[in-house]
C-alpha positions as CSV (number, residue, x, y, z in Angstrom):
1,M,-24.4,12.9,5.4
2,D,-24.5,13.2,1.7
3,F,-23.5,10.3,0.0
4,D,-22.0,12.2,-2.8
5,K,-19.9,14.2,0.0
6,S,-19.3,11.7,1.5
7,A,-17.8,9.6,-1.5
8,R,-16.3,12.8,-1.9
9,R,-14.8,13.0,0.9
10,Y,-13.5,9.3,0.6
11,Y,-12.0,9.5,-3.1
12,V,-10.0,12.3,-1.1
13,E,-8.6,10.8,1.9
14,F,-7.7,7.6,0.1
15,C,-6.5,9.1,-3.0
16,A,-3.8,11.5,-0.7
17,A,-2.9,8.1,1.1
18,M,-2.7,5.8,-1.8
19,A,-0.5,9.2,-3.6
20,A,1.6,9.0,0.2
21,Y,2.4,5.1,0.1
22,V,3.7,5.3,-3.9
23,V,5.7,8.3,-2.7
24,V,6.7,6.2,-0.4
25,L,7.2,2.8,-1.5
26,V,9.5,4.4,-4.9
27,A,11.3,6.5,-2.7
28,S,12.7,3.3,0.0
29,L,13.0,1.2,-2.9
30,W,15.1,3.7,-4.4
31,V,17.6,4.7,-1.3
32,L,17.7,0.4,-0.7
33,I,18.8,0.1,-4.4
34,R,20.8,2.6,-5.0
35,Y,23.1,3.1,-1.9
36,D,24.4,1.1,0.7
37,V,22.6,1.7,3.8
38,P,23.1,0.4,7.5
39,D,21.6,-2.6,8.1
40,Q,20.1,-1.2,11.1
41,W,18.4,1.3,8.6
42,R,17.4,-1.3,5.5
43,W,14.7,-3.1,8.0
44,A,13.3,0.5,8.5
45,L,13.5,2.1,5.0
46,A,11.6,-1.6,3.5
47,I,9.1,-1.5,6.1
48,L,8.3,2.7,5.3
49,P,5.4,2.2,3.1
50,V,3.2,0.6,5.8
51,V,3.2,3.7,7.1
52,P,1.3,5.3,4.3
53,M,-1.0,1.9,4.3
54,I,-2.1,2.5,7.8
55,F,-3.9,5.7,6.4
56,I,-5.3,4.3,3.8
57,A,-7.3,1.4,6.1
58,I,-8.7,4.0,7.9
59,A,-9.9,6.0,5.2
60,V,-11.8,3.1,3.8
61,L,-12.8,2.0,7.6
62,R,-14.0,5.9,8.2
63,Q,-16.2,5.6,5.0
64,L,-17.4,2.6,5.8
65,R,-18.9,4.0,8.9
66,R,-20.3,6.7,6.6
67,V,-22.6,5.0,5.0
68,D,-26.0,3.3,5.2
69,E,-26.6,-0.2,6.8
70,L,-27.1,-1.5,3.1
71,Q,-24.3,-0.4,1.7
72,R,-21.9,-1.5,5.0
73,R,-23.7,-5.1,4.5
74,I,-23.0,-4.8,0.8
75,Q,-19.1,-4.0,1.7
76,F,-19.1,-6.7,3.8
77,E,-21.0,-9.2,2.4
78,A,-18.2,-8.2,-1.0
79,L,-15.0,-8.2,2.0
80,A,-15.7,-11.9,2.4
81,I,-16.5,-12.6,-0.8
82,A,-13.0,-11.4,-1.7
83,F,-11.4,-13.3,2.0
84,G,-12.5,-16.8,1.1
85,G,-11.8,-16.9,-2.4
86,T,-8.2,-15.1,-1.6
87,A,-7.7,-18.2,1.0
88,L,-8.6,-20.6,-1.4
89,T,-6.5,-19.2,-4.2
90,K,-3.5,-19.3,-2.1
91,F,-4.3,-22.4,-0.7
92,G,-5.1,-23.9,-3.4
93,Y,-1.9,-22.3,-5.1
94,G,0.6,-23.5,-2.2
95,F,-0.9,-27.4,-3.2
96,L,0.0,-26.5,-6.9
97,E,3.5,-25.3,-5.4
98,N,4.5,-28.7,-4.4
99,V,4.5,-30.4,-7.3
100,G,6.8,-27.8,-8.9
101,F,4.6,-24.6,-9.8
102,P,6.6,-21.3,-9.1
103,K,6.5,-20.1,-6.3
104,L,3.3,-17.1,-5.5
105,P,4.9,-13.4,-4.1
106,T,3.2,-12.6,-0.8
107,F,2.7,-9.4,-2.9
108,A,0.2,-11.0,-5.4
109,I,-2.0,-11.4,-2.4
110,W,-3.5,-8.0,-2.6
111,P,-4.0,-8.1,-6.4
112,I,-6.0,-10.8,-5.4
113,M,-8.2,-9.3,-2.3
114,G,-8.7,-6.3,-4.2
115,A,-9.6,-8.3,-7.5
116,L,-12.1,-10.2,-5.9
117,S,-13.4,-7.4,-3.6
118,I,-14.3,-5.9,-7.2
119,I,-15.7,-8.7,-8.3
120,G,-18.1,-9.0,-5.1
121,L,-19.4,-6.1,-5.0
122,R,-20.8,-6.6,-8.4
123,V,-21.5,-9.9,-7.8
124,V,-23.3,-9.1,-4.2
125,R,-25.2,-5.2,-5.7
126,I,-26.7,-7.9,-8.2
127,R,-28.7,-9.3,-5.3
128,Y,-29.9,-6.3,-4.1
129,R,-31.3,-4.4,-7.3
């Protein structure tokens, strides 16, 4: 498959799933904040944004299957950097929380992982040039 065609397909799939995520997230938060939702439905509304997140993950996995071996290796190494860096950051900060630093919310993990993945991609791509 042509890389441009593959990349275009990925961006369409990813952006559609991301747009669905944003819509579902905003809608679920809006309903939870504005309305008195019965307890048995609160958990379902709170977890509802995970459904479009599954499609984001599927789009990423499909793209990884479409690319050649070198690009797959680059992505794998970047994800390894992001995984290790996120673990070190979260656990390291956890030790600082023990001495009075403010708690790091769980929602901070994804932005840390995303940023480290981008940094990892840049570092690994330089290595393979």
